[in-house]
ZADRENTI-409933 format. One line per field, with one value per residue (C-alpha): residue number from 1; residue in three letters; x, y, z. Coordinates in steps of 0.001 Angstrom, whole numbers, m for minus. Layout:
N
pos: (NUM	...)
code: (ALA	...)
xx: (X	...)
yy: (Y	...)
zz: (Z	...)
//
This chain:
741
pos: (1	2	3	4	5	6	7	8	9	10	11	12	13	14	15	16	17	18	19	20	21	22	23	24	25	26	27	28	29	30	31	32	33	34	35	36	37	38	39	40	41	42	43	44	45	46	47	48	49	50	51	52	53	54	55	56	57	58	59	60	61	62	63	64	65	66	67	68	69	70	71	72	73	74	75	76	77	78	79	80	81	82	83	84	85	86	87	88	89	90	91	92	93	94	95	96	97	98	99	100	101	102	103	104	105	106	107	108	109	110	111	112	113	114	115	116	117	118	119	120	121	122	123	124	125	126	127	128	129	130	131	132	133	134	135	136	137	138	139	140	141	142	143	144	145	146	147	148	149	150	151	152	153	154	155	156	157	158	159	160	161	162	163	164	165	166	167	168	169	170	171	172	173	174	175	176	177	178	179	180	181	182	183	184	185	186	187	188	189	190	191	192	193	194	195	196	197	198	199	200	201	202	203	204	205	206	207	208	209	210	211	212	213	214	215	216	217	218	219	220	221	222	223	224	225	226	227	228	229	230	231	232	233	234	235	236	237	238	239	240	241	242	243	244	245	246	247	248	249	250	251	252	253	254	255	256	257	258	259	260	261	262	263	264	265	266	267	268	269	270	271	272	273	274	275	276	277	278	279	280	281	282	283	284	285	286	287	288	289	290	291	292	293	294	295	296	297	298	299	300	301	302	303	304	305	306	307	308	309	310	311	312	313	314	315	316	317	318	319	320	321	322	323	324	325	326	327	328	329	330	331	332	333	334	335	336	337	338	339	340	341	342	343	344	345	346	347	348	349	350	351	352	353	354	355	356	357	358	359	360	361	362	363	364	365	366	367	368	369	370	371	372	373	374	375	376	377	378	379	380	381	382	383	384	385	386	387	388	389	390	391	392	393	394	395	396	397	398	399	400	401	402	403	404	405	406	407	408	409	410	411	412	413	414	415	416	417	418	419	420	421	422	423	424	425	426	427	428	429	430	431	432	433	434	435	436	437	438	439	440	441	442	443	444	445	446	447	448	449	450	451	452	453	454	455	456	457	458	459	460	461	462	463	464	465	466	467	468	469	470	471	472	473	474	475	476	477	478	479	480	481	482	483	484	485	486	487	488	489	490	491	492	493	494	495	496	497	498	499	500	501	502	503	504	505	506	507	508	509	510	511	512	513	514	515	516	517	518	519	520	521	522	523	524	525	526	527	528	529	530	531	532	533	534	535	536	537	538	539	540	541	542	543	544	545	546	547	548	549	550	551	552	553	554	555	556	557	558	559	560	561	562	563	564	565	566	567	568	569	570	571	572	573	574	575	576	577	578	579	580	581	582	583	584	585	586	587	588	589	590	591	592	593	594	595	596	597	598	599	600	601	602	603	604	605	606	607	608	609	610	611	612	613	614	615	616	617	618	619	620	621	622	623	624	625	626	627	628	629	630	631	632	633	634	635	636	637	638	639	640	641	642	643	644	645	646	647	648	649	650	651	652	653	654	655	656	657	658	659	660	661	662	663	664	665	666	667	668	669	670	671	672	673	674	675	676	677	678	679	680	681	682	683	684	685	686	687	688	689	690	691	692	693	694	695	696	697	698	699	700	701	702	703	704	705	706	707	708	709	710	711	712	713	714	715	716	717	718	719	720	721	722	723	724	725	726	727	728	729	730	731	732	733	734	735	736	737	738	739	740	741)
code: (MET	LYS	ASP	ILE	TYR	THR	GLY	GLN	PHE	TYR	ASN	ARG	ASP	LEU	SER	TRP	LEU	LEU	PHE	ASN	ARG	ARG	VAL	ILE	ASN	LEU	ALA	ALA	ASP	SER	LYS	ASN	PRO	LEU	LEU	GLU	ARG	LEU	ASN	PHE	LEU	ALA	ILE	ALA	SER	ASN	ASN	LEU	ASP	GLU	PHE	TYR	ASN	VAL	ARG	ILE	PRO	SER	ILE	GLU	ASN	GLN	VAL	ASN	LEU	GLY	LYS	ASP	GLY	ILE	ASP	PRO	LYS	SER	GLY	LEU	THR	PRO	GLN	GLU	LEU	LEU	VAL	GLN	ILE	HIS	ALA	ARG	ASN	ASN	LYS	ASN	ILE	SER	GLN	GLN	TYR	ASP	THR	LEU	TYR	GLU	LEU	LEU	SER	ILE	PHE	GLU	GLU	ARG	ASN	ILE	PHE	THR	LEU	LYS	GLN	TYR	ASP	GLN	LEU	THR	ALA	GLU	TYR	GLN	GLU	GLU	ALA	ASP	GLN	TYR	PHE	ARG	HIS	ARG	LEU	MET	PRO	PHE	LEU	ASN	VAL	LEU	THR	PHE	ASP	ALA	GLN	HIS	SER	ARG	PRO	GLU	ILE	LYS	ASP	GLY	ALA	ILE	THR	ILE	CYS	VAL	ARG	LEU	ALA	GLN	ALA	GLY	LYS	THR	SER	VAL	ARG	LEU	ILE	PRO	VAL	PRO	PRO	LYS	LEU	SER	ARG	LEU	VAL	ARG	LEU	LYS	ARG	ASN	GLU	ARG	ASP	TYR	PHE	THR	LEU	LEU	GLU	ASP	VAL	ILE	ARG	ASN	ASN	LEU	ASN	GLN	LEU	PHE	PRO	ASP	ALA	ARG	ILE	LEU	GLU	THR	LEU	THR	PHE	ARG	LEU	THR	ARG	ASP	LYS	ASP	VAL	GLU	MET	ASP	ALA	GLU	MET	GLY	ASP	ASN	ASP	SER	ALA	GLY	THR	ILE	GLU	THR	MET	GLU	ARG	TYR	LEU	ALA	ALA	ARG	GLU	ARG	GLY	ASN	THR	THR	ARG	ILE	GLU	ILE	GLN	GLN	GLN	GLU	HIS	GLU	PHE	ASN	ALA	GLU	SER	ARG	ILE	PHE	GLU	GLN	LEU	ILE	GLN	GLN	THR	HIS	VAL	ARG	GLY	THR	GLY	VAL	TYR	ASN	VAL	PRO	GLY	PRO	LEU	ASP	LEU	THR	PHE	LEU	PHE	GLN	PHE	SER	LYS	ILE	TYR	SER	LYS	LYS	HIS	THR	GLU	LEU	LYS	TYR	PRO	PRO	TYR	GLN	SER	ALA	GLU	TRP	SER	GLY	THR	GLY	SER	LEU	PHE	ASP	TYR	LEU	ASP	GLN	GLN	ASP	LEU	LEU	ILE	GLN	TYR	PRO	TYR	ASP	SER	PHE	ASN	GLN	PHE	LEU	LEU	PHE	LEU	ARG	GLU	ALA	ILE	ASN	ASP	PRO	ASN	THR	VAL	ALA	ILE	LYS	GLN	THR	ILE	TYR	ARG	VAL	ALA	ASP	ASN	SER	LYS	VAL	ILE	ALA	LEU	LEU	LYS	GLU	ALA	ALA	ALA	LYS	GLY	ILE	HIS	VAL	SER	ALA	ILE	VAL	GLU	LEU	ARG	ALA	ARG	PHE	ASP	GLU	GLU	HIS	ASN	LEU	ASP	ILE	VAL	GLU	GLU	LEU	GLU	ASP	ALA	GLY	CYS	PHE	VAL	TYR	PHE	GLY	LYS	GLU	ASN	MET	LYS	VAL	HIS	SER	LYS	THR	CYS	LEU	VAL	LEU	LYS	ASN	GLU	GLY	ASP	LYS	PRO	THR	GLY	TYR	VAL	HIS	ILE	GLY	THR	GLY	ASN	TYR	ASN	GLU	LYS	THR	ALA	GLY	GLN	PHE	VAL	ASP	LEU	ASN	LEU	PHE	SER	SER	ASP	GLN	ARG	TYR	VAL	ASN	ASP	LEU	ALA	ARG	PHE	PHE	ASN	TYR	LEU	GLU	THR	ASP	ASP	ALA	GLU	PRO	PRO	HIS	TYR	GLU	VAL	VAL	THR	ALA	SER	PRO	HIS	ARG	ILE	GLU	ASP	MET	VAL	ILE	GLN	ASN	ILE	GLN	LYS	VAL	THR	GLU	ARG	PHE	ILE	ALA	THR	GLY	LYS	GLY	HIS	VAL	PHE	LEU	LYS	THR	ASN	ALA	LEU	THR	ASP	GLN	GLU	VAL	ILE	GLU	ALA	ILE	TYR	ASP	ALA	ALA	LYS	VAL	GLY	VAL	PRO	PHE	ARG	ILE	ILE	VAL	ARG	GLY	ALA	CYS	CYS	LEU	LYS	LEU	GLY	ILE	CYS	GLY	GLU	LYS	GLU	ASN	ILE	VAL	ILE	SER	SER	ILE	VAL	GLY	GLU	LEU	LEU	GLU	HIS	ASN	ARG	ILE	TYR	ALA	PHE	PHE	SER	ASP	GLN	PRO	VAL	GLN	LEU	TRP	ILE	SER	SER	ALA	ASP	LEU	MET	THR	ARG	ASN	MET	ASP	ASN	ARG	VAL	GLU	LEU	ALA	ALA	PRO	ILE	LEU	GLY	GLU	LYS	VAL	GLN	ASN	GLU	LEU	LEU	ASP	ILE	ILE	GLU	LEU	TYR	SER	GLN	ASP	ASP	VAL	ASP	GLY	SER	PHE	LEU	ASN	LEU	ASP	GLY	ARG	TYR	PHE	LYS	ARG	ASP	ILE	PRO	SER	GLY	LYS	SER	ALA	GLN	GLN	THR	PHE	ILE	ASN	ARG	ILE	SER	ASP	ARG	GLU	GLN	ASP	GLU	GLN	LYS	ILE	GLU	PRO	VAL	VAL	SER	HIS	GLU	THR	ALA	LYS	ASN	ASP	ALA	LEU	LEU	GLU	ASN	ASN	GLN	GLN	LYS	GLN	LEU	ARG	THR	ALA	ARG	ILE	ILE	ASN	LEU	ILE	LEU	LEU	ILE	MET	VAL	ILE	ILE	LEU	PHE	VAL	ILE	LEU	LEU	VAL	LYS)
xx: (m18414	m21435	m24471	m26572	m24250	m24098	m24535	m24446	m21289	m20583	m18172	m14710	m14089	m17465	m16949	m13492	m14978	m17199	m14038	m12575	m15821	m15304	m11904	m13608	m16164	m13313	m12457	m16060	m16187	m15890	m14587	m11278	m8612	m8625	m5203	m5946	m9161	m7166	m4846	m7785	m8818	m5251	m5203	m8446	m6907	m3774	m5877	m7866	m4725	m3552	m7031	m6811	m3174	m3900	m7559	m9170	m6683	m7742	m11426	m10671	m8589	m11630	m13653	m10859	m10703	m14444	m15171	m18710	m19844	m21518	m19331	m20923	m19891	m21546	m23782	m22155	m20487	m17128	m18744	m21558	m18961	m17029	m20236	m21105	m17561	m17729	m21075	m20041	m16701	m18394	m20394	m17191	m15528	m18506	m18432	m14645	m14642	m17657	m15674	m12546	m14265	m15902	m12518	m10787	m13459	m12842	m9093	m9822	m12307	m9709	m7101	m4695	m4402	m6337	m6074	m7342	m7588	m5493	m8493	m9744	m6548	m6164	m4171	m1235	m1153	m1599	1460	3457	2310	3331	6795	7127	6284	8825	11744	11388	8957	9353	12901	11644	8820	8910	6563	5650	3923	775	m431	m490	2629	4899	5761	3342	4900	5219	2764	3802	1445	19	1536	m654	m491	m1851	m3056	m3242	m4732	m3043	m3653	m546	222	m3114	m2548	m3718	m1634	m1785	918	1368	3002	3699	3635	7168	6855	9869	8371	5851	2342	1634	2805	2945	2243	2739	1571	m989	m2827	m2926	m1003	m2209	m1590	m2416	m1563	1340	m814	m3095	m123	1044	m2407	m2768	671	478	804	4375	5117	3401	3669	2996	36	m3641	m4805	m8035	m8656	m6909	m7438	m5789	m5726	m4043	m3510	m3460	m1748	m1949	802	m388	1836	2754	6408	7960	10034	9724	11091	12454	15263	17674	19932	20727	21868	19073	16363	17481	17615	14085	12835	14471	12766	9462	9747	10516	7514	5210	5864	4316	1135	m2242	m4284	m6997	m8246	m8244	m9149	m10090	m10228	m13375	m12797	m15091	m17775	m18889	m16384	m17491	m17135	m17152	m13829	m11367	m8450	m10623	m11564	m7920	m6838	m9385	m8410	m4704	m4951	m7726	m9285	m12812	m15705	m15934	m12397	m13085	m13803	m14762	m13274	m14824	m11551	m7774	m6520	m4548	m5391	m2222	m845	m2974	m361	1880	m371	377	4102	3675	1306	1555	4213	2563	m957	m558	m4254	m5067	m3327	m4002	m2347	1114	1960	5160	5240	6138	9731	11060	10777	12338	15141	17342	17985	15147	16552	16649	12981	12147	13925	11168	8055	6744	6277	3363	3510	1418	2742	2514	1448	4626	7760	9415	12633	11773	12361	15587	16616	15881	18311	20860	21036	21461	24332	26109	25809	28998	26968	24757	25561	22724	19983	17323	14673	12031	12081	8991	8873	11522	12016	14458	17803	16430	17799	16881	19077	21912	21759	21747	24828	26499	25706	27322	30404	30734	30783	27168	25460	22682	19979	17577	14538	13907	10641	11458	7813	6499	4333	5707	8712	10494	13190	13873	14192	16656	18844	18422	19619	22782	23429	22988	25060	27899	27858	28238	24631	23048	20073	17215	14248	11431	9383	8429	5102	4468	5326	6838	4581	5322	6965	9318	12834	14818	17918	19983	22540	25049	25396	25397	24748	22351	21463	18838	16877	14541	11773	9804	6510	4509	1575	3369	6520	9987	9591	10189	8172	4973	5303	4413	1199	18	m1460	358	906	4307	5147	8625	9465	12158	9665	11518	8412	8394	12164	12022	9126	10845	14044	11992	10265	13532	15088	12072	12517	16248	15912	14581	12851	11839	8306	6340	7272	4967	5025	4474	2599	2654	976	1733	233	m247	m3505	m2786	m3832	m7133	m7445	m6655	m9347	m12014	m11237	m11404	m14742	m16018	m14769	m16512	m19675	m19545	m19103	m21795	m24298	m23344	m23180	m24655	m21334	m18889	m18199	m15624	m13705	m11948	m10009	m8542	m7861	m10051	m12493	m12834	m11867	m14825	m14109	m13718	m16942	m18832	m17550	m18869	m22254	m22465	m21706	m24020	m26958	m26853	m26442	m22689	m22045	m19420	m17787	m15834	m13785	m12796	m11056	m11406	m13230	m15762	m17546	m19677	m23386	m25656	m29153	m28765	m28187	m31693	m33262	m30327	m27796	m25757	m23014	m21781	m19369	m17675	m14839	m12535	m11090	m9519	m6400	m4205	m4354	m5607	m3295	m3134	m4816	m6331	m8204	m9788	m12017	m13977	m15879	m16027	m12571	m9326	m9415	m7499	m5799	m3815	m2045	m1030	525	m2296	m5621	m8616	m8179	m7680	m4314	m3052	m4546	m3424	m814	1530	3904	2290	2694	206	1217	m842	m498	485	1698	m919	226	258	m3040	m4669	m3188	m4562	m7968	m8011	m7200	m9998	m12459	m11601	m11976	m15302	m16664	m15470	m18472	m16765	m14314	m16322	m18797	m21247	m22406	m26174	m28408	m28384	m24572	m24054	m22162	m23550	m22244	m24173	m25681	m24948	m21949	m22216	m18629	m15215	m12537	m9989	m7292	m7835	m7995	m4624	m3136	m4522	m3018	457	141	m1571	1349	3867	2014	1895	5649	6290	4170	6156	8538	11822	11896	14642	15922	16168	19952	20064	17779	19997	23137	21450	20461	24021	25355	22925	23966	27642	26956	25117	28029	30523	28372	28209	31997	32583	30343	32291	35645	34359	33166	36566	38352	36050	36776	40508	40294	38399	40966	43804	42079	41606	45288	46336	44100	45551	49109)
yy: (3972	6177	4025	5825	4541	870	m1264	1795	830	m1382	m4231	m3426	m6772	m6999	m3448	m4350	m7194	m4612	m2697	m5828	m6206	m2682	m3813	m6770	m4343	m2513	m5784	m6076	m2477	m2462	1131	m147	m1623	m5417	m6151	m3751	m5661	m8867	m6990	m5957	m9615	m10417	m7499	m8705	m12163	m10676	m8472	m11451	m13443	m10714	m10522	m14221	m13837	m10965	m10226	m13661	m14990	m12396	m13338	m17066	m16495	m14957	m18060	m20376	m18527	m18937	m15245	m15455	m12056	m9588	m6864	m3587	m1828	m4225	m6429	m9638	m12534	m13730	m16917	m14958	m12689	m15637	m16996	m13632	m13173	m16590	m15804	m12361	m13616	m16433	m13788	m11937	m15126	m15976	m12513	m12631	m15896	m14962	m11883	m13972	m16281	m13342	m11658	m14842	m15294	m11722	m12334	m15510	m13778	m11105	m13760	m12504	m15603	m18595	m20096	m23692	m26566	m29555	m31662	m28834	m28846	m30604	m33845	m31959	m29387	m32077	m33853	m30632	m30155	m33753	m33164	m30034	m32136	m34868	m32681	m29460	m29855	m33351	m32829	m29948	m31868	m33121	m35849	m35811	m38482	m37300	m39673	m40181	m42404	m39698	m36257	m33746	m32130	m28366	m26908	m23340	m20414	m19659	m22712	m24578	m28289	m31378	m34118	m37654	m40843	m43934	m47669	m49837	m53412	m53696	m50541	m46952	m43887	m40119	m38023	m34257	m32530	m28809	m26808	m25352	m21657	m20559	m21703	m19663	m21051	m20151	m22914	m21456	m23915	m23673	m20434	m20353	m17145	m16647	m17904	m20939	m21366	m23932	m23892	m25677	m27468	m28717	m30234	m31980	m33304	m34842	m36502	m38199	m41590	m40652	m39872	m43031	m45555	m48604	m47154	m46621	m43061	m43082	m39342	m35989	m32658	m29303	m27000	m23971	m23065	m19650	m19344	m17025	m14420	m12224	m14121	m12356	m11556	m13246	m10195	m6467	m4382	m898	m1014	m121	m3066	m3989	m7586	m8506	m6861	m8546	m11941	m11420	m10541	m13595	m15887	m14158	m14682	m18367	m18810	m17006	m19557	m22210	m20274	m21992	m22606	m19971	m20920	m23796	m23106	m26170	m26058	m27510	m30265	m30976	m32063	m30486	m31327	m34123	m33067	m36768	m37266	m39140	m36864	m33823	m35260	m36052	m32567	m30894	m33126	m32452	m28693	m28061	m25415	m24255	m24811	m21046	m21141	m23679	m22373	m24364	m22203	m22407	m22123	m21735	m20945	m17774	m15408	m13396	m15355	m12999	m10275	m12228	m11452	m7736	m8459	m10573	m8350	m4769	m3704	m5396	m4278	m853	m188	m2828	m817	2580	5313	6128	9541	11172	12374	16043	16808	19750	22751	25482	27546	27441	24843	23236	24535	28096	27722	26393	29342	31484	29283	25775	23146	20679	17840	14741	11384	9941	13056	14660	12564	10850	12236	15480	13858	12300	15803	17002	14405	14990	18728	18031	15625	18025	21005	21316	22947	19876	18294	15785	13892	12080	9905	7306	4097	1858	316	1031	m372	m3107	m1505	1643	4958	6476	4016	4561	8313	7895	5683	8274	10966	8943	8395	12182	12558	13689	12320	10021	8735	6146	5027	1619	m119	m3826	m4756	m3404	m6397	m8596	m6254	m7498	m9512	m6719	m4216	m6487	m6295	m2509	m2280	m4186	m1976	1243	142	m1028	2409	4201	5312	5353	2961	2988	630	2868	2609	m279	m1898	718	711	3918	4526	8233	9386	12273	13494	16290	17978	20147	22673	24848	28112	31706	32619	29774	26242	25960	23061	21637	19079	16606	15339	12849	10462	7636	5560	6473	3965	4903	1916	2482	6252	5515	3725	5248	8743	10516	14097	15560	18795	20348	23353	25357	26865	26898	25719	22457	22131	22550	20111	17429	17858	17078	14191	12493	13021	11203	8304	8048	7966	4761	6166	9591	10843	12118	15788	18745	20350	23864	23069	19322	16616	12922	9641	7892	9700	13245	12960	11538	14480	16946	15539	15370	18838	20369	18655	20072	23584	23434	22274	25221	27716	26001	26328	29990	31045	28272	28078	25208	21739	18940	17078	13811	11545	8337	4719	3418	4925	2566	4602	4626	7988	9803	8280	9273	12849	12805	11501	14256	16968	15501	15659	19467	19512	19920	18750	16035	14980	11808	9684	6255	3905	764	m234	2260	1575	4728	4168	6596	7484	7416	11139	12446	14782	17196	14541	15672	13088	11973	9018	7672	5300	6207	3108	3567	3333	4429	3484	6384	6542	10151	11306	14791	16263	19681	21767	24759	27438	31227	30975	30377	26973	24111	21854	18771	15898	12762	9323	8065	6566	7117	3688	2792	1157	4383	6660	4747	2119	3654	6565	8688	12291	14911	18341	21464	23153	26711	28576	30438	29009	25378	25896	26996	24008	21608	23297	22678	19003	18763	20350	17829	14878	16224	16333	12858	10688	8871	6726	7219	4653	6030	4481	4252	3751	m57	m255	m1036	1053	2274	4049	6961	6065	9486	11070	14826	15516	14335	11788	13329	10926	11610	15352	15274	13184	15555	18510	17048	17160	20573	21881	20511	22131	25469	25294	24590	27574	29954	32013	33045	36631	38556	42021	44878	44849	41100	41480	44246	42153	39159	41319	42616	39076	37905	40767	39942	36279	37174	39428	36644	34167	36470	36982	33223	32624	35192	33657	30148	31404	33020	29800	27769	30057	29780	25956	25933	28239	26050	22945	24526	25547	21973	20627	23065	22046)
zz: (26188	26672	27452	24845	22116	23168	20048	17774	15909	12930	13520	12216	10526	8800	7546	6250	4189	2498	1611	8	m1933	m3281	m4575	m6277	m7726	m9467	m11199	m12370	m13636	m17443	m17369	m15973	m18317	m18548	m17045	m14180	m13512	m13113	m10757	m8563	m8210	m7139	m4684	m3095	m2555	m1050	1251	2468	3257	5617	7159	8087	9191	11543	12294	12602	15217	17804	17389	17587	20722	22397	21548	22766	26089	26575	26136	24817	26049	23747	22276	23456	20235	17764	19929	18628	20430	19004	17656	15990	14440	12962	11426	9878	8562	6891	5257	4020	2758	836	m1027	m1847	m3102	m5307	m6892	m7236	m9194	m11335	m12349	m12955	m15439	m17197	m17637	m18820	m21493	m22708	m23010	m24965	m27287	m28031	m28869	m26214	m24024	m22768	m19285	m19301	m16901	m17943	m18942	m21189	m23234	m26568	m26630	m28168	m25369	m22717	m24073	m23881	m20279	m19487	m20962	m18845	m15792	m16615	m17650	m15673	m12796	m11369	m9976	m7795	m6124	m2533	m1322	2406	4473	6234	8960	12728	12725	11337	12625	11236	8127	8292	5796	5166	5336	1906	202	m2286	m1501	m3250	m920	m2356	m861	m2317	m2275	m2544	m1510	299	2363	2053	2788	2396	756	502	m2475	m1938	m5168	m5539	m4590	m6628	m9934	m11865	m11466	m15096	m17450	m20954	m23755	m27529	m29070	m31823	m32661	m28890	m25868	m23915	m20187	m17557	m13861	m12214	m9633	m12408	m14249	m11059	m10213	m13676	m13604	m10213	m11895	m12773	m9108	m7818	m10674	m8464	m6524	m7230	m6651	m4620	m4264	m4423	m2786	m3571	m567	949	4616	6223	9600	12590	12182	15046	17484	20741	21365	24378	25320	25252	22432	22552	25131	22284	23165	19582	20068	22489	20409	17187	18920	20249	16771	15209	17779	17088	13323	13792	16113	13698	10958	13241	14004	14291	11153	10690	7213	4745	1125	m904	m4675	m6166	m8693	m11620	m9178	m5898	m3193	m857	2764	3768	1977	4141	3392	4070	7459	8248	7179	9459	12391	12108	11520	14102	11864	12701	10338	9867	8487	5707	2209	m875	m3626	m7129	m9016	m8679	m5201	m4428	m7268	m6765	m9750	m11884	m11343	m13741	m16707	m16332	m16450	m19579	m21566	m20295	m22848	m25817	m24855	m23287	m23872	m21246	m18495	m16981	m19073	m17708	m16301	m15098	m11492	m11159	m10162	m8180	m10512	m8388	m9883	m6762	m4109	m2185	1104	m281	m1163	2312	3874	2343	2566	3248	554	358	m2174	m2756	m3928	m6520	m8448	m7112	m7325	m4363	m5848	m4091	m718	m2037	m3135	415	1786	m971	m303	3411	2735	364	2701	4793	7586	8149	11509	12003	10146	12182	10543	11338	9281	9037	5553	2920	m567	m1494	m2371	m783	m2044	1321	3210	718	1336	5119	4862	2643	5206	7981	5813	5514	9272	9682	12791	11541	13907	12467	14439	12836	13652	13662	14291	10973	10123	7298	6916	10037	8248	5804	8639	10432	7330	7267	10886	10027	6997	8939	11925	9671	8008	11348	11821	15284	15272	17786	18068	19221	22399	24626	23634	20944	17255	15930	12929	12406	9150	9764	9098	10755	9311	11667	10410	12197	10320	11439	15046	15865	14740	12022	10731	8118	8561	6527	7957	5898	5918	4099	4225	2971	177	m3457	m4704	m2737	m3278	m6910	m5917	m2612	m2320	529	1678	2540	4308	4061	6223	7975	10449	13763	15609	13625	14040	17810	18141	16071	18069	21191	19372	18363	21785	23232	20802	21456	25253	26812	29878	28532	29097	26067	25638	25208	21783	20513	17284	16441	18459	18891	19978	22261	23189	22102	18440	19630	22051	19261	16968	19683	21054	17589	16911	20195	19312	15930	17707	20107	17279	15187	18034	18459	14794	12655	10810	10752	9440	9766	7067	7955	5589	6966	6068	8893	11399	14351	17431	19798	21465	18138	16782	19933	19521	15949	17163	19787	17234	14591	17009	16921	13136	12587	8994	8541	5273	6034	3622	4957	2543	4663	7846	9179	12473	12430	11806	10014	11121	14913	15589	14950	12421	12347	11363	8349	7837	4416	4398	1301	449	m2445	m4088	m7500	m9632	m6705	m3036	m919	2083	3275	6481	6612	9576	8935	11203	9887	11808	12020	13589	11606	9939	11592	9016	10019	8279	10160	9990	12233	11236	13496	15076	18724	17969	16341	18971	22079	21223	18646	18364	15654	14586	13422	12137	11557	8173	9081	5988	3944	588	1736	3576	323	m1491	1122	1002	m2755	m2153	423	m2004	m4722	m2373	m1106	m4669	m5683	m6491	m9373	m7401	m4215	m2884	m331	2938	3354	6377	6228	6297	2628	82	m3224	m6321	m7771	m11143	m12623	m10871	m10537	m9485	m10612	m9777	m7422	m8602	m12297	m11656	m9894	m12728	m15368	m13532	m14026	m17820	m17664	m15603	m18126	m21032	m19207	m18593	m22282	m23301	m21123	m23305	m21705	m20466	m22259	m21228	m23750	m23448	m24071	m27082	m28477	m28007	m29629	m32619	m33025	m32787	m35472	m37802	m37328	m38044	m41266	m42442	m41714	m43660	m46745	m46640	m46419	m49438	m51560	m50598	m51467	m54854	m55645	m54667	m56920	m59912	m59316	m59219	m62539	m64243	m62984	m64311	m67777	m67941	m67155	m69917	m72484	m71656)
//
């Protein structure tokens, strides 16, 4: 770190909490449909769970190891950071639940549904809830003993649990009742003019006398634990020994389930929760959670149950969801490969359909000249069509190499199943590089036709996942340019060989380190040309901007006046206002209907523009500790298309929130631009209308033949009518003769 920039960075985790607040703000925005607003509250809860699974453990480990030094980037000690995280997150939670109750009241006013606590229900509805408990719920409940004399029960990460202190036969005891995770938390009661719901844990808590008929209930507590899932592996990955690697991963997954407690959420009852509660004290003692990890939540725990309302009501109340649209399919007249033989193709999910990548694979499989398909696998959908096609390719005798990243967080078990599927089908499976996740998204098809081998490539910013491709905005480049083909051949050879050194590439670049070098060197080149000519600017779009070296390069360039337009969806460590009078940096975060996931790095000067797409965010982990890929956009047509995309993103002040000098984000009261997402969606329907308006081109000869055919048809029709008339007259004459006789 350059000394002049010590302390001139925002903390990554505090910045991320501001991102989660922007998600909560979408729930509070009345311009969004009601069911979508509930979804945003659920998304914010899901985001925060992962934050406490992954980010908080590393900070707590620093405290546990006695590392109380000041972070040179933010100027905070680990303990100070935990305190600030707790305070900022409490503000988020307060806003989240205020929004929840506002939305629930709107649904009730509109007679759609009502969500009530048990004690707010009428006697009739309470009786129905009690019957549900007796006949359907009670058999699924497990009661665990929670004291020093028994082995500590395993409380699963994310499980909602009811803790009960009982008095029986002159003794007190504590019992735990986990809420069954396989049952819906929404208990639907009798319908009137609207649906009534209460929550599963509320029904259990109000029927404890049926579980403990001979005991007196002294106090109850509903809580939820979050555990450390950032557990270190006890062995290296990436030696491509299938059996040993899979065994290591299975041990890792088992250990992760027993991670330390990083958070306890406690549901407030009717009154303010009493921190002197005996069961609260016992819970804290046995879980060893820090005070900065305890949250008193003003409502139901784990708001991901709100997703269920969309499933229940989205078909009946389509007006409460975002309007549907149909992703654009491949519209070429010939094959996709024929098109790529002439020019590159750039598409953007979800505005363009994921089916176009499936078509890419399908054409490769059906081509008898295809000899090999090589692909990276990070996260794929359940019952993945991509995996099915790779298995089909192997069955046809095509060499299939799959680089499967087993360490894709929270997809590890699924990827283990994928490995077994692929190996059983005859595919060659590799596990990436030692100590580095393979996060790149690329596919190489090799064909043997003519005098020399040819190939086709796909390079993307998102996963090969048909489900997320409908929700995440990602860029995809398809090409037959031999420079890409040669580079990807080198890239896959590197991944398939244990001890190979990172190769040198002709056009693409790859992490570790080299994507960071590419970005910094291009910023420096723009700076040089800006000083010489006064022309130049930089556009960066990423999910997170935390890499220190990249930020310092931006600071250096901004000091001489180089304009920067930066879009960072999540955590941003760059500070505004420290580069002097010439600073011209605009930073926004686009959070909207779809999840912005593409990465675009563009460098403008009086020299030819440099346009890149990448799988890598501008984060230290992506720059130094992962295998990532970045590709330049070379073809003139696809360059112009990407420039149009950049222009739209640069103008977006509808979905964009802007960073100000004090580190907070604000929305413009009167937006002057447009929503990039809505513009892309509108273009789909505009394109369909244009295609419908196009009249088929007909040659003069064809028109002449059609005219002759029409004349012949008309003559035949007149002849048929005359014959029918003659037949009718003959039938009438015959009928008259019969009558006379």
